[in-house]
C-alpha atoms as one frame of an Amber mdcrd trajectory, in Angstrom:
protein
 104.476  97.501  96.585 104.575 100.668  99.298 107.009 102.221  97.256 104.685
 102.656  94.229 101.666 103.604  96.819 103.609 106.238  97.428 104.394 107.425
  94.238 100.676 107.689  93.618 100.226 109.395  96.853 100.759 112.698  95.569
  99.729 114.682  99.008 101.050 112.485 101.478  97.453 111.981 103.050  97.693
 108.114 103.105  95.686 107.784 100.739  94.970 107.765  96.913  92.338 108.859
  94.708  91.305 108.278  90.836  93.057 111.411  90.285  96.187 111.085  91.890
  96.469 107.716  89.861  95.777 109.310  86.057  98.260 112.488  87.498 100.999
 110.011  88.427 100.777 107.899  85.199  99.895 110.963  82.913 103.715 112.769
  84.882 105.539 109.104  83.885 104.725 109.233  79.929 101.219 107.328  79.815
  99.170 108.435  77.653  95.305 108.923  79.764  93.560 107.466  77.028  95.690
 104.147  76.852  92.856 101.538  77.562  94.895  99.928  80.696  95.191 103.356
  82.773  91.498 104.047  81.888  90.424 100.903  83.523  92.371 100.940  86.335
  91.084 104.597  87.110  87.725 103.744  86.115  87.878 100.785  88.711  89.255
 102.847  91.685  86.620 104.889  90.817  84.123 102.602  91.898  85.567 102.356
  95.095  83.689 105.216  95.647  86.187 107.508  98.206  90.043 107.573  99.203
  91.858 104.208  98.870  94.232 103.100 101.929  97.625 101.120 101.429  95.606
  97.741 101.820  92.703  98.235  99.473  95.303  99.012  96.717  97.086  96.000
  97.795  94.101  93.854  97.851  93.265  95.663  93.876  96.396  94.612  92.397
  96.320  90.791  93.758  92.429  90.708  92.128  94.040  92.498  89.364  96.370
  90.110  88.560  94.115  86.845  89.199  96.951  84.573  90.089  96.707  81.722
  92.379 100.486  82.700  93.403  99.756  86.316  93.717 103.001  86.631  96.112
 105.487  85.406  93.794 103.595  87.312  90.627 103.881  90.622  92.309 107.950
  89.288  93.647 107.960  88.860  89.742 106.471  92.110  88.880 108.661  93.972
  91.331 111.648  92.547  90.036 111.101  93.807  86.816 110.590  97.550  87.496
 113.627  97.594  90.656 116.387  96.874  87.928 119.148  98.535  89.594 117.984
  95.620  92.229 118.324  98.407  95.051 114.747  96.835  96.929 112.596  99.446
  95.999 111.068 101.461  93.262 112.076 104.766  92.458 110.987 107.023  89.909
 113.420 106.157  87.499 112.373 102.876  87.617 108.800 103.784  86.308 110.083
 106.323  83.911 112.369 103.148  82.289 109.121 101.162  82.105 106.391 103.732
  80.642 109.011 104.138  77.858 109.472 100.178  77.211
């Protein structure tokens, strides 16, 4: 998850803001008018201020809404990490965005 966070943290500040998320999703090929992207950005705007890694993790866990969040995160991670490197890179994200 830290790798995904770092992809959104375009300025290397250790925090992300909705603009960075929107820009990163757009660069990955997502339409900014996509309802899912729109809702993610809108939810992050409600948090008022920069989002650190822990807040990002809490947000992801809340969005999954699963009792077994760790297992869910690992499953989602493995869907992105198709080359089994143990990390998610820009190529993995672009592949998922195209699917």
